[in-house]
Phi, psi and omega in degrees: 000139173246116179269122182268323171196189187288351182237007185214134179212161174245127180235163181280333184201159174299155178224163181284104186291338180275342184252345185244167178252015186243150343273352187246011187092174182297139176232165185262357178188164178199154179221154171255127177238139184248129175270135178268174174301324179294320176298313181296320178297318179299316178299317179294338179264017175085005178276167174249150172253125180254135185241129174281131181243104174055036179055025183228325183230167169230152175237131177259122179256136175218160179275134179298129181288153177306126177083354178284135185284307182212169179298137177253069181290163180280341181080184182288128175078003170103000000 
């Protein structure tokens, strides 16, 4: 596992989020989402990819800009 910050990590494979404590502690659900070449092209062209999470939340994915230090997420609640 490569931890990028407290809310983002790179792992080799999905893991059972209800049975393990890695990398963010126990969670109540998890999904695998696959980005296509079209998604990656959109990110490279300055677009965002928005992901529906369990019909309750959304996550906005963007490509880190040149020279930008870290992701500037909105955090919980906005």
